[in-house]
C-alpha positions in Angstrom: 18.2 -47.8 -12.6 20.0 -44.7 -12.8 24.1 -44.7 -12.0 25.3 -43.3 -8.5 27.1 -40.7 -9.9 24.1 -39.2 -11.7 21.6 -39.2 -8.5 24.9 -37.3 -6.3 24.6 -34.9 -8.7 21.3 -34.2 -8.9 21.0 -34.1 -5.3 23.0 -31.4 -5.3 21.4 -29.1 -8.0 18.8 -29.1 -6.0 20.2 -28.6 -2.6 21.8 -25.7 -4.6 18.4 -24.3 -5.9 16.8 -24.8 -2.5 19.7 -22.9 -1.1 19.1 -19.9 -3.6 15.5 -19.7 -2.6 16.4 -19.9 1.0 18.2 -17.0 0.3 16.7 -15.1 -2.0 13.5 -15.1 0.5 15.5 -14.0 3.3 16.9 -11.4 1.1 13.8 -10.0 0.3 12.6 -9.9 4.0 15.8 -7.7 5.4 15.5 -5.2 2.0 12.1 -4.0 4.0 13.4 -4.0 7.8 12.0 -2.3 10.3 13.5 1.4 11.1 13.2 1.3 15.1 13.1 -1.1 18.0 10.0 -3.8 17.8 9.4 -3.4 21.7 10.8 0.7 22.7 10.5 2.0 19.3 14.3 3.6 19.3 15.5 4.6 16.0 18.0 2.1 14.0 21.0 4.4 13.4 22.7 2.4 10.4 27.2 2.1 12.0 29.2 -0.6 12.7 28.2 0.0 16.1 24.2 -0.8 15.7 24.5 -3.4 13.0 26.7 -5.6 15.5 25.0 -5.1 18.4 21.0 -4.8 17.4 19.1 -8.2 17.0 17.1 -9.1 13.8 14.5 -12.1 14.4 12.9 -13.2 10.9 9.8 -15.5 11.2 9.3 -16.7 7.7 5.7 -18.4 7.6 4.6 -15.2 8.2 7.2 -13.4 6.7 7.5 -10.9 9.5 11.0 -9.2 10.6 11.4 -8.0 14.1 14.5 -5.3 14.6 15.5 -5.3 18.8 17.8 -3.2 20.6 20.2 -4.4 22.7 18.2 -3.5 26.4 15.2 -5.0 24.9 16.9 -7.7 23.4 18.0 -8.4 27.2 14.7 -8.2 28.1 13.4 -10.4 25.7 15.6 -13.5 26.5 15.2 -13.4 30.5 10.7 -13.5 29.3 12.1 -16.7 27.3 13.9 -18.2 30.1 11.1 -17.6 32.5 8.9 -19.2 30.6 11.1 -22.7 29.3 
């Protein structure tokens, strides 16, 4: 029978490995992010204001990244609330 300390150490190591893999997958998806809004096709210009205000949606099963401007994001949230 394994000692409890050894079991806990193995679980922590596995959790770290899983977290590193998830981070690598997410970082890989963000490298190839779109350069315009997925709804209205407004160009994304990288600066402090746009980086903080634009929304990024990642669908990990399909490995798809959607970039949405603030105006369209309000519309999307409204549609989601109506469907719920």
